TIFIMAR-397474 format. One record per atom (N, C-alpha, C): residue in one letter; x, y, z. Coordinates in steps of 0.02 Angstrom, whole numbers, padded with zeros to 5 digits, always signed. Layout:
AXYZ;...
***
This chain:
M+00315+01179+00379;M+00242+01176+00375;M+00221+01105+00357;T+00176+01077+00393;T+00155+01008+00382;T+00106+01005+00324;R+00117+00959+00278;R+00075+00954+00219;R+00016+00909+00233;V-00043+00931+00211;V-00102+00888+00213;V-00117+00867+00142;S-00109+00802+00127;S-00116+00779+00058;S-00189+00782+00036;P-00200+00793-00029;P-00268+00794-00056;P-00304+00729-00042;R-00268+00673-00041;R-00299+00608-00028;R-00329+00606+00041;A-00293+00637+00091;A-00319+00638+00159;A-00381+00682+00164;R-00380+00737+00125;R-00437+00783+00128;R-00498+00757+00091;N-00486+00724+00034;N-00542+00705-00009;N-00561+00631-00005;L-00516+00587-00027;L-00533+00516-00034;L-00545+00482+00032;R-00502+00497+00082;R-00510+00462+00146;R-00573+00486+00181;V-00591+00552+00172;V-00652+00577+00202;V-00712+00543+00170;A-00708+00527+00105;A-00763+00495+00069;A-00769+00422+00087;G-00720+00396+00121;G-00723+00326+00144;G-00704+00276+00090;A-00673+00300+00035;A-00657+00254-00019;A-00595+00215-00007;L-00556+00236+00044;L-00492+00204+00053;L-00482+00174+00121;C-00536+00153+00153;C-00527+00125+00221;C-00492+00059+00218;V-00447+00049+00268;V-00412-00015+00274;V-00445-00053+00330;V-00480-00107+00314;V-00519-00141+00365;V-00482-00201+00393;A-00506-00223+00452;A-00478-00282+00483;A-00494-00342+00440;A-00453-00394+00443;A-00463-00454+00403;A-00527-00488+00422;A-00573-00501+00373;A-00636-00535+00388;A-00628-00610+00385;V-00580-00634+00347;V-00567-00706+00344;V-00495-00719+00357;L-00479-00763+00402;L-00409-00779+00417;L-00379-00814+00357;V-00325-00787+00331;V-00293-00816+00272;V-00254-00877+00294;T-00267-00935+00262;T-00233-00996+00280;T-00165-00998+00247;G-00113-01018+00283;G-00048-01027+00253;G+00005-00989+00290;C+00067-01006+00278;C+00124-00974+00310;C+00147-00915+00270;G+00177-00865+00303;G+00206-00808+00268;G+00268-00830+00231;A+00289-00790+00183;A+00347-00807+00143;A+00409-00806+00186;S+00453-00853+00178;S+00514-00857+00217;S+00567-00811+00191;G+00614-00793+00236;G+00665-00743+00218;G+00709-00765+00161;D+00720-00832+00150;D+00764-00852+00097;D+00731-00851+00029;E+00668-00828+00026;E+00634-00825-00038;E+00635-00755-00068;T+00667-00707-00034;T+00672-00639-00062;T+00719-00640-00121;T+00711-00595-00167;T+00750-00594-00229;T+00821-00572-00217;A+00865-00586-00265;A+00936-00575-00255;A+00957-00504-00268;T+00922-00467-00310;T+00945-00400-00329;T+00904-00346-00297;A+00937-00290-00277;A+00903-00236-00242;A+00854-00200-00287;T+00869-00193-00352;T+00825-00157-00398;T+00758-00191-00404;S+00758-00257-00413;S+00695-00293-00419;S+00657-00292-00353;E+00693-00289-00296;E+00661-00286-00231;E+00622-00221-00224;A+00651-00165-00251;A+00618-00100-00244;A+00553-00098-00283;A+00551-00135-00339;A+00491-00134-00381;A+00443-00189-00363;K+00467-00244-00331;K+00426-00302-00319;K+00372-00288-00268;V+00311-00310-00281;V+00256-00298-00236;V+00230-00362-00205;V+00233-00418-00241;V+00205-00480-00215;V+00259-00528-00195;P+00268-00540-00129;P+00319-00587-00107;P+00302-00657-00131;Q+00354-00699-00139;Q+00343-00768-00158;Q+00306-00803-00102;Q+00263-00851-00120;Q+00222-00885-00071;Q+00247-00955-00059;T+00237-00979+00001;T+00260-01046+00020;T+00203-01095+00020;T+00219-01158+00030;T+00168-01209+00032;T+00120-01198+00090;T+00056-01204+00077;T+00006-01192+00129;T+00003-01249+00179;A+00000-01231+00242;A-00006-01281+00295;A-00034-01248+00357;S-00082-01279+00389;S-00112-01249+00449;S-00071-01265+00510;K-00032-01319+00508;K+00011-01337+00565;K+00077-01364+00539;S+00128-01356+00580;S+00193-01384+00563;S+00193-01458+00579;A+00249-01492+00562;A+00253-01564+00574;A+00247-01580+00648;S+00268-01534+00691;S+00265-01546+00763;S+00197-01532+00792;G+00151-01506+00749;G+00084-01492+00772;G+00074-01423+00801;S+00125-01380+00796;S+00119-01312+00822;S+00077-01270+00775;P+00047-01215+00799;P+00005-01172+00757;P+00044-01144+00698;S+00009-01127+00644;S+00041-01100+00584;S+00069-01031+00598;A+00116-01009+00555;A+00146-00943+00563;A+00094-00888+00556;T+00045-00899+00511;T-00008-00849+00501;T-00047-00837+00565;A-00061-00891+00602;A-00099-00884+00663;A-00062-00844+00716;Q+00004-00840+00710;Q+00044-00805+00759;Q+00056-00732+00740;L+00033-00711+00681;L+00042-00643+00659;L-00003-00595+00698;T+00018-00533+00704;T-00024-00482+00735;T-00078-00461+00685;K-00126-00423+00709;K-00180-00399+00666;K-00153-00359+00607;D-00106-00313+00620;D-00078-00272+00567;D-00039-00314+00517;Q-00002-00364+00542;Q+00037-00406+00497;Q-00008-00448+00452;K-00065-00472+00480;K-00112-00510+00439;K-00141-00466+00384;E-00156-00403+00401;E-00184-00357+00352;E-00134-00343+00296;R-00070-00334+00314;R-00019-00323+00263;R-00012-00384+00218;K-00013-00443+00248;K-00006-00505+00211;K-00062-00512+00160;R-00125-00501+00181;R-00182-00507+00137;R-00178-00457+00080;L-00160-00396+00096;L-00158-00343+00046;L-00103-00355-00006;I-00044-00370+00017;I+00013-00379-00027;I+00004-00441-00072;E-00022-00495-00043;E-00031-00556-00083;E-00085-00548-00137;A-00131-00501-00127;A-00184-00489-00176;A-00162-00441-00231;T-00105-00407-00221;T-00081-00356-00268;T-00042-00387-00326;K-00056-00363-00386;K-00022-00388-00446;K+00021-00335-00481;V+00003-00271-00471;V+00038-00216-00504;V+00096-00193-00460;T+00155-00191-00488;T+00215-00173-00450;T+00219-00098-00436;F+00258-00081-00386;F+00268-00012-00364;F+00290+00034-00422;D+00339+00012-00461;D+00365+00054-00514;D+00314+00065-00570;K+00274+00014-00585;K+00223+00021-00637;K+00169+00069-00615;A+00149+00065-00552;A+00099+00111-00526;A+00123+00182-00528;A+00187+00193-00511;A+00216+00260-00512;A+00216+00289-00583;T+00235+00247-00631;T+00236+00268-00701;T+00166+00285-00726;T+00117+00244-00708;T+00048+00256-00728;T+00022+00322-00699;A+00036+00334-00636;A+00012+00395-00603;A+00039+00458-00636;V+00104+00459-00648;V+00135+00518-00679;V+00109+00528-00750;G+00095+00472-00784;G+00070+00477-00853;G+00001+00507-00859;E-00036+00509-00804;E-00104+00536-00805;E-00104+00613-00808;V-00050+00644-00783;V-00047+00718-00782;V+00018+00739-00814;A+00014+00768-00872;A+00073+00788-00911;A+00118+00835-00871;G+00183+00819-00870;G+00232+00862-00838;G+00233+00857-00762;S+00198+00809-00734;S+00193+00804-00661;S+00249+00761-00632;K+00257+00765-00565;K+00304+00723-00529;K+00268+00690-00471;L+00287+00628-00457;L+00256+00591-00402;L+00282+00616-00335;V+00237+00628-00288;V+00257+00648-00221;V+00230+00599-00168;E+00184+00556-00187;E+00157+00508-00139;E+00127+00448-00175;L+00138+00388-00148;L+00109+00327-00177;L+00099+00277-00120;D+00037+00256-00108;D+00021+00211-00054;D-00020+00152-00079;L-00007+00093-00052;L-00047+00033-00067;L-00102+00029-00014;D-00164+00028-00037;D-00221+00027+00009;D-00271-00027-00011;D-00320-00039+00034;D-00374-00086+00021;D-00438-00046+00008;R-00471-00058-00049;R-00529-00020-00068;R-00594-00058-00056;D-00637-00032-00012;D-00705-00059-00002;D-00704-00134+00009;S-00660-00159+00051;S-00654-00231+00059;S-00714-00263+00092;D-00754-00223+00127;D-00812-00252+00161;D-00877-00240+00124;A-00872-00216+00061;A-00933-00199+00024;A-00976-00260+00011;S-00943-00318-00002;S-00981-00378-00019;S-00994-00423+00040;A-00967-00404+00098;A-00975-00447+00157;A-01042-00437+00190;S-01074-00491+00209;S-01136-00486+00246;S-01125-00513+00316;P-01166-00494+00365;P-01156-00517+00433;P-01156-00593+00437;S-01116-00620+00483;S-01112-00692+00491;S-01179-00722+00507;G-01197-00774+00467;G-01259-00809+00481;G-01318-00780+00444;S-01311-00723+00410;S-01366-00693+00373;S-01374-00728+00307;A-01430-00715+00273;A-01442-00748+00209;A-01451-00696+00155;S-01435-00715+00093;S-01443-00670+00037;S-01480-00706-00019;A-01518-00668-00057;A-01558-00698-00110;A-01517-00706-00173;S-01526-00763-00207;S-01491-00775-00270;S-01534-00750-00327;P-01506-00743-00389;P-01545-00719-00446;P-01608-00760-00458;S-01607-00825-00441;S-01665-00868-00453;S-01720-00859-00401;G-01704-00820-00348;G-01753-00808-00296;G-01744-00851-00236;T-01698-00899-00240;T-01684-00941-00182;T-01639-00905-00134;T-01635-00930-00073;T-01594-00898-00023;T-01534-00940-00005;S-01476-00908-00001;S-01415-00944+00017;S-01384-00913+00078;A-01356-00953+00122;A-01325-00927+00183;A-01258-00899+00168;S-01240-00845+00202;S-01175-00814+00192;S-01123-00841+00239;A-01143-00888+00282;A-01096-00918+00329;A-01102-00993+00325;S-01048-01027+00342;S-01046-01099+00341;S-01082-01126+00402;A-01089-01194+00405;A-01124-01224+00461;A-01090-01210+00527;S-01025-01198+00524;S-00987-01184+00585;S-00994-01112+00607;G-01027-01071+00564;G-01037-01001+00581;G-00983-00956+00554;S-00934-00982+00517;S-00881-00940+00490;S-00906-00904+00428;A-00874-00849+00410;A-00895-00809+00353;A-00879-00845+00289;S-00916-00829+00236;S-00905-00860+00171;S-00840-00835+00142;P-00809-00872+00095;P-00744-00853+00066;P-00746-00785+00033;S-00805-00763+00008;S-00808-00700-00028;S-00811-00640+00019;A-00827-00652+00082;A-00833-00597+00129;A-00766-00563+00141;G-00766-00497+00139;G-00705-00460+00153;G-00651-00469+00101;A-00670-00481+00038;A-00621-00491-00014;A-00577-00429-00021;V-00512-00438-00030;V-00465-00382-00035;V-00470-00351-00104;K-00473-00285-00106;K-00474-00247-00169;K-00417-00197-00166;P-00356-00218-00182;P-00298-00174-00175;P-00296-00119-00228;E-00274-00061-00208;E-00264-00006-00255;E-00205+00036-00234;W-00172+00066-00283;W-00120+00115-00270;W-00152+00184-00273;V-00140+00224-00222;V-00165+00292-00221;V-00106+00340-00224;A-00103+00378-00278;A-00046+00421-00290;A-00065+00495-00288;E-00016+00535-00270;E-00023+00608-00277;E+00034+00631-00322;V+00015+00665-00376;V+00065+00693-00422;V+00056+00768-00424;V+00110+00804-00436;V+00109+00877-00433;V+00138+00908-00496;E+00102+00957-00522;E+00126+00994-00581;E+00181+01043-00560;K+00214+01071-00609;K+00270+01117-00597;K+00250+01176-00553;D+00187+01199-00561;D+00165+01257-00521;D+00140+01237-00451;G+00143+01173-00435;G+00123+01150-00369;G+00052+01122-00366;T+00016+01123-00421;T-00052+01096-00421;T-00050+01020-00413;A-00087+00995-00364;A-00086+00924-00348;A-00146+00888-00379;H-00135+00824-00396;H-00187+00781-00423;H-00184+00714-00387;T-00241+00685-00374;T-00243+00618-00344;T-00261+00568-00399;V-00222+00515-00404;V-00234+00463-00454;V-00241+00396-00418;R-00297+00362-00428;R-00309+00297-00399;R-00302+00243-00453;I-00263+00192-00437;I-00247+00140-00487;I-00265+00071-00458;D-00303+00032-00497;D-00318-00037-00476;D-00253-00076-00473;A-00238-00105-00414;A-00175-00140-00405;A-00176-00211-00430;V-00231-00231-00461;V-00235-00297-00493;V-00231-00290-00569;S-00272-00246-00597;S-00274-00238-00670;S-00226-00184-00695;G-00208-00136-00652;G-00166-00082-00673;G-00203-00024-00704;E-00270-00029-00708;E-00310+00024-00739;E-00320+00082-00691;V-00325+00143-00719;V-00337+00202-00679;V-00411+00204-00659;I-00425+00206-00595;I-00493+00208-00570;I-00520+00280-00572;E-00477+00327-00552;E-00498+00397-00548;E-00438+00442-00547;A-00443+00499-00578;A-00391+00550-00576;A-00424+00618-00567;T-00410+00652-00510;T-00443+00715-00496;T-00393+00767-00471;A-00405+00829-00489;A-00363+00884-00465;A-00386+00904-00396;D-00340+00927-00354;D-00356+00950-00287;D-00383+01021-00291;T-00445+01029-00275;T-00477+01096-00279;T-00472+01134-00214;D-00443+01103-00162;D-00440+01135-00097;D-00372+01168-00081;Q-00325+01162-00128;Q-00260+01192-00116;Q-00263+01268-00114;D-00226+01297-00067;D-00220+01370-00068;D-00152+01388-00098;A-00139+01452-00105;A-00077+01475-00137;A-00015+01452-00100;A-00018+01452-00033;A+00040+01431+00007;A+00056+01358-00004;E+00004+01316-00008;E+00015+01245-00018;E+00045+01231-00087;K+00021+01266-00138;K+00048+01257-00205;K+00121+01278-00207;K+00136+01333-00174;K+00205+01357-00172;K+00251+01307-00139;Q+00227+01278-00083;Q+00266+01228-00047;Q+00279+01167-00090;M+00228+01142-00123;M+00235+01083-00164;M+00282+01095-00223;A+00276+01154-00253;A+00320+01172-00309;A+00393+01173-00286;Q+00404+01198-00225;Q+00472+01201-00197;Q+00498+01131-00182;W+00456+01088-00154;W+00477+01021-00137;W+00498+00980-00198;I+00458+00983-00251;I+00476+00942-00309;I+00539+00968-00343;T+00555+01032-00331;T+00617+01060-00359;T+00676+01037-00317;E+00667+01034-00252;E+00721+01013-00207;E+00736+00938-00212;A+00685+00899-00226;A+00693+00825-00229;A+00728+00805-00294;T+00794+00803-00292;T+00832+00785-00352;T+00836+00709-00361;Q+00821+00671-00308;Q+00820+00598-00314;Q+00747+00576-00323;T+00737+00526-00366;T+00670+00502-00381;T+00644+00456-00326;P+00578+00445-00323;P+00551+00397-00274;P+00577+00326-00286;E+00589+00309-00349;E+00617+00243-00365;E+00687+00235-00336;Q+00727+00289-00339;Q+00794+00287-00310;Q+00791+00279-00234;A+00745+00315-00203;A+00737+00310-00130;A+00715+00240-00111;A+00670+00211-00150;A+00646+00143-00136;A+00703+00092-00141;K+00748+00102-00188;K+00805+00057-00196;K+00852+00062-00136;V+00863+00124-00112;V+00905+00134-00053;V+00875+00097+00007;A+00809+00103+00015;A+00776+00070+00071;A+00780-00006+00067;T+00769-00034+00008;T+00769-00106+00001;T+00840-00134-00003;D+00889-00092-00016;D+00959-00114-00009;D+00974-00128+00065;K+00942-00089+00109;K+00952-00096+00180;K+00907-00150+00210;K+00845-00154+00185;K+00797-00203+00211;K+00760-00235+00152;K+00773-00299+00142;K+00739-00334+00087;K+00665-00339+00102;G+00625-00325+00051;G+00553-00328+00061;G+00513-00294+00007;T+00451-00279+00022;T+00403-00249-00025;T+00391-00176-00008;V+00399-00132-00057;V+00385-00061-00047;V+00310-00051-00052;T+00279-00025+00001;T+00207-00013+00002;T+00189+00060+00006;S+00238+00104+00018;S+00223+00175+00022;S+00286+00217+00011;V+00278+00271-00027;V+00332+00319-00036;V+00300+00389-00032;N+00329+00432+00011;N+00298+00496+00023;N+00350+00551+00031;L+00345+00604-00008;L+00391+00660-00003;L+00368+00707+00053;D+00414+00724+00098;D+00395+00765+00155;D+00452+00810+00177;D+00436+00857+00221;D+00486+00904+00247;D+00527+00872+00303;N+00591+00884+00304;N+00636+00857+00356;N+00650+00910+00409;N+00597+00930+00444;N+00604+00979+00497;N+00642+01041+00475;G+00625+01065+00416;G+00656+01126+00390;G+00726+01116+00362;K+00749+01053+00358;K+00816+01038+00333;K+00814+01004+00264;G+00770+01030+00222;G+00763+01000+00156;G+00705+00950+00155;V+00704+00907+00105;V+00650+00859+00097;V+00676+00788+00099;V+00632+00743+00120;V+00650+00672+00124;V+00596+00630+00091;W+00617+00571+00068;W+00569+00521+00046;W+00559+00473+00105;S+00497+00467+00127;S+00480+00419+00179;S+00457+00355+00144;V+00494+00300+00154;V+00481+00238+00118;V+00462+00182+00167;D+00405+00150+00156;D+00385+00092+00196;D+00403+00028+00160;V+00438-00017+00196;V+00457-00082+00168;V+00430-00136+00213;V+00394-00184+00185;V+00367-00241+00223;V+00409-00302+00208;D+00437-00332+00260;D+00482-00389+00250;D+00444-00455+00246;S+00480-00511+00239;S+00448-00576+00230;S+00410-00599+00291;G+00423-00567+00349;G+00386-00583+00410;G+00327-00537+00420;W+00314-00493+00369;W+00257-00447+00368;W+00264-00390+00418;K+00325-00376+00440;K+00339-00317+00481;K+00355-00258+00435;K+00335-00198+00456;K+00347-00138+00415;K+00403-00096+00444;T+00450-00077+00402;T+00503-00032+00421;T+00498+00032+00380;T+00499+00089+00413;T+00495+00154+00379;T+00564+00186+00378;F+00587+00204+00318;F+00651+00237+00308;F+00639+00309+00286;D+00675+00356+00315;D+00676+00424+00290;D+00741+00432+00251;V+00734+00444+00186;V+00792+00448+00141;V+00798+00519+00115;D+00857+00549+00123;D+00868+00617+00099;D+00854+00620+00023;A+00810+00666+00004;A+00788+00670-00065;A+00838+00705-00111;K+00896+00723-00082;K+00948+00755-00123;K+01008+00709-00134;N+01024+00667-00085;N+01084+00626-00091;N+01075+00552-00074;D+01012+00531-00064;D+00997+00460-00051;D+01027+00432+00013;T+01040+00475+00061;T+01066+00453+00126;T+01008+00436+00173;I+01013+00379+00207;I+00961+00360+00255;I+00969+00402+00318;I+00918+00440+00334;I+00919+00484+00393;I+00894+00448+00455;S+00841+00408+00446;S+00813+00371+00503;S+00783+00307+00479;E+00774+00261+00527;E+00746+00194+00512;E+00707+00171+00573;K+00644+00151+00563;K+00603+00128+00619;K+00560+00070+00598;T+00563+00015+00636;T+00524-00045+00622;T+00463-00048+00667;D+00405-00058+00636;D+00343-00067+00673;D+00335-00141+00691;E+00336-00157+00755;E+00333-00226+00777;E+00262-00254+00776;D+00213-00211+00768;D+00143-00234+00767;D+00123-00261+00698;
***
């Protein structure tokens, strides 16, 4: 039976978790592969890749690496570089909000990134009553437009299968909101209770397995059914080139079942 997470039913419908296209092109090159950390454990917890010296062009005059990134890669780069709270800390915070609960899902998202953006070329009034343009003379958007607001969105489940959504500011680490899922039926609760019992390996262990195979940043961990063959942790890892690889890791023995890299 396919699970529909409370976050998909509630928060995404409310529009609080939309991931928008980049409003401002981030200047600078992506982190190089030789800047990844040496140990797998720190890689599983690390959220912010090391950054390199900013440059719009190489010595030969070729376009910067950022300019060559795909739309999805640019979005990952902006989101990850704005994040300060690590994967493991967010997981601990989420579980701490609901006594006796276990984490079943944790995703890094962008919250209301376009809330402060105004259309290019439009003007806004300042507190003194004067008017200031939101775009530069060249017509580009102001630096504040489309500012990234990263957050971790978690789903934790009580022993009886009751699910709760916990949203955590990925910069300050503060809990934004914690709500119980009021739309669960008895079958869904039973399924969730069964899954957390079957998952003898923690999400942190699954993340370590994934980053042992692919160095990078863990941006999502999700407990799911393995086509009726038990449960798996689906782990997303973003590498230094901003490509995302999804690993399905057996939640009982930490064996990698599948691996798929998104080239976009």
